[in-house]
C-alpha positions in Angstrom: -9.7 -41.4 19.9 -6.6 -39.2 19.3 -8.1 -35.9 18.4 -11.4 -34.3 17.5 -11.1 -31.3 15.3 -13.8 -28.7 16.0 -12.5 -25.9 13.9 -9.2 -24.6 12.4 -8.2 -23.2 15.8 -9.9 -25.6 18.2 -9.6 -29.4 18.9 -9.9 -31.7 21.8 -7.6 -34.6 22.6 -9.5 -37.1 24.8 -6.6 -39.5 25.3 -4.4 -36.7 26.7 -7.3 -34.9 28.5 -6.5 -31.7 26.7 -8.2 -28.9 24.8 -5.9 -27.6 22.0 -6.4 -24.2 20.4 -4.4 -21.4 18.7 -4.4 -18.0 20.2 -2.5 -15.1 18.6 -0.3 -17.5 16.6 0.6 -19.6 19.6 -0.6 -23.2 20.3 -2.2 -23.6 23.7 -2.9 -26.9 25.4 -5.3 -26.8 28.3 -5.3 -29.8 30.7 -8.8 -30.9 31.6 -10.1 -33.3 34.2 -11.2 -36.8 33.0 -14.9 -36.3 33.7 -14.9 -32.9 32.1 -13.4 -34.4 29.0 -16.0 -37.2 29.0 -18.8 -34.6 29.2 -17.2 -32.5 26.4 -16.6 -35.5 24.1 -20.2 -36.7 24.6 -21.5 -33.2 23.8 -19.3 -32.8 20.7 -20.1 -36.2 19.4 -23.8 -35.4 19.3 -23.0 -32.6 16.9 -25.2 -29.9 18.4 -28.0 -32.2 19.5 -29.3 -32.3 23.1 -27.7 -34.8 25.4 -30.2 -35.7 28.1 -29.1 -35.5 31.7 -30.0 -39.1 32.1 -27.6 -40.1 29.4 -24.7 -38.4 31.1 -25.5 -40.1 34.4 -25.7 -43.5 32.7 -22.6 -43.1 30.6 -20.3 -41.2 32.9 -21.5 -42.2 36.4 -22.7 -45.7 35.4 -26.3 -44.9 36.4 -25.5 -43.7 39.9 -28.1 -40.9 40.1 -27.2 -39.7 43.6 -23.7 -38.9 42.5 -24.4 -38.2 38.9 -27.1 -35.4 39.2 -25.0 -33.2 41.5 -21.7 -34.0 39.7 -23.1 -33.2 36.3 -24.3 -29.8 37.3 -20.9 -29.0 39.0 -18.9 -30.3 36.1 -20.9 -28.4 33.5 -20.2 -25.2 35.6 -16.5 -26.1 35.7 -16.3 -26.8 32.0 -18.0 -23.4 31.2 -15.6 -21.6 33.6 -12.6 -23.3 31.9 -13.8 -22.3 28.4 -14.4 -18.8 29.6 -11.1 -18.5 31.4 -9.2 -19.3 28.2 -11.4 -17.3 25.9 -12.8 -20.3 24.1 -16.4 -19.7 25.2 -16.8 -17.3 22.2 -16.1 -20.3 19.9 -17.5 -23.2 21.9 -20.5 -22.8 24.2 -22.4 -25.3 26.3 -26.1 -24.5 26.3 -28.6 -25.7 28.9 -31.9 -26.9 27.4 -34.3 -26.6 30.3 -35.7 -29.8 31.6 -33.9 -31.7 28.9 -30.1 -31.6 29.1 -27.2 -29.8 27.4 -25.8 -29.3 24.0 -22.5 -27.9 22.5 -22.7 -25.0 20.2 -19.7 -24.1 18.0 -19.7 -20.7 16.3 -19.6 -20.8 12.5 -18.8 -24.5 12.1 -20.3 -28.0 12.0 -22.1 -27.9 15.3 -25.5 -26.2 15.7 -25.5 -22.4 15.3 -26.7 -20.6 18.5 -29.9 -19.2 16.8 -31.1 -22.6 15.6 -34.3 -23.3 17.3 -34.8 -26.7 18.9 -38.6 -26.0 18.6 -38.4 -26.5 14.8 -36.7 -29.8 15.2 -39.2 -30.9 17.8 -42.1 -29.8 15.6 -40.7 -31.8 12.7 -40.3 -34.9 14.8 -43.9 -34.6 16.2 -45.2 -34.0 12.7 -43.4 -37.1 11.4 -44.7 -39.2 14.4 -48.3 -38.1 13.8 -48.0 -39.0 10.1 -46.6 -42.5 10.9 -49.3 -43.1 13.5 -52.0 -42.0 11.1 -50.7 -44.3 8.4 -50.5 -47.2 10.7 -54.0 -46.6 12.1 -55.3 -46.3 8.5 -53.8 -49.6 7.4 -54.8 -51.7 10.5 -58.0 -53.7 10.2 -60.9 -52.1 11.9 -62.9 -54.2 14.3 -66.4 -55.2 13.1 -69.1 -53.8 15.2 -72.3 -55.5 16.1 -75.2 -54.5 13.9 -78.3 -53.1 15.4 -81.6 -54.3 14.1 -85.1 -53.0 14.9 -87.8 -55.6 15.1 -91.5 -55.1 14.9 -93.2 -57.0 17.7 -96.7 -55.7 17.0 -99.2 -58.5 17.0 -97.3 -60.6 19.5 -99.5 -61.6 22.3 -98.8 -63.2 25.7 -99.2 -66.7 24.3 -96.1 -66.5 22.1 -92.4 -66.6 22.6 -90.0 -64.7 20.3 -86.8 -66.5 19.5 -84.1 -64.3 17.9 -81.6 -66.4 15.9 -77.9 -65.6 15.4 -78.5 -64.9 11.7 -80.9 -62.1 12.7 -84.1 -63.9 11.8 -87.1 -64.1 14.2 -89.1 -67.2 15.0 -92.4 -67.0 16.7 -93.4 -69.9 18.9 -97.0 -70.3 20.2 -97.1 -71.5 23.7 -100.1 -73.7 23.3 -98.2 -75.9 20.8 -95.3 -76.6 23.2 -95.1 -79.3 25.8 -93.5 -79.0 29.2 -93.6 -76.4 32.0 -93.1 -72.7 31.5 -92.5 -70.0 34.1 -94.6 -66.9 33.7 -92.8 -63.7 34.3 -94.8 -60.9 35.8 -94.1 -57.2 36.1 
């Protein structure tokens, strides 16, 4: 990756670890640490979308959470200070999205504008997911539920057995017509 053009005046050169911009007609090249460049490239490649802290740790620090969490915070601070020191922070900002991560905001260009609300994007995503879930639930087969039937046992005396069949029919069996031993159940 030779150069990423962010605006007419601003570009980054990952292979040279430099931020390049024009200030008052002069070209300025700012050297930048390797990890700062990796963070900046990841933010810019997402084109204004949030990069989760976990992603930074996995990509830049190879999943080493002990080192990555502290280093990420320090490097974001350093990157912001560097942009501010050279007056680039008016063009390129790094926003913290609480409990999520960070995103790059480029004034008046292809990255997200500062006043763009992440809530709108989140609402759209949630709405889409609810629609997809609703459609998938609608199209799935519903389980068949057991049917409840009410039977009239009036007229059944203690000399009869009621046999309920699987098809839902009832068979009355008189005890005096059966052979064998029966156990009498008492209250």
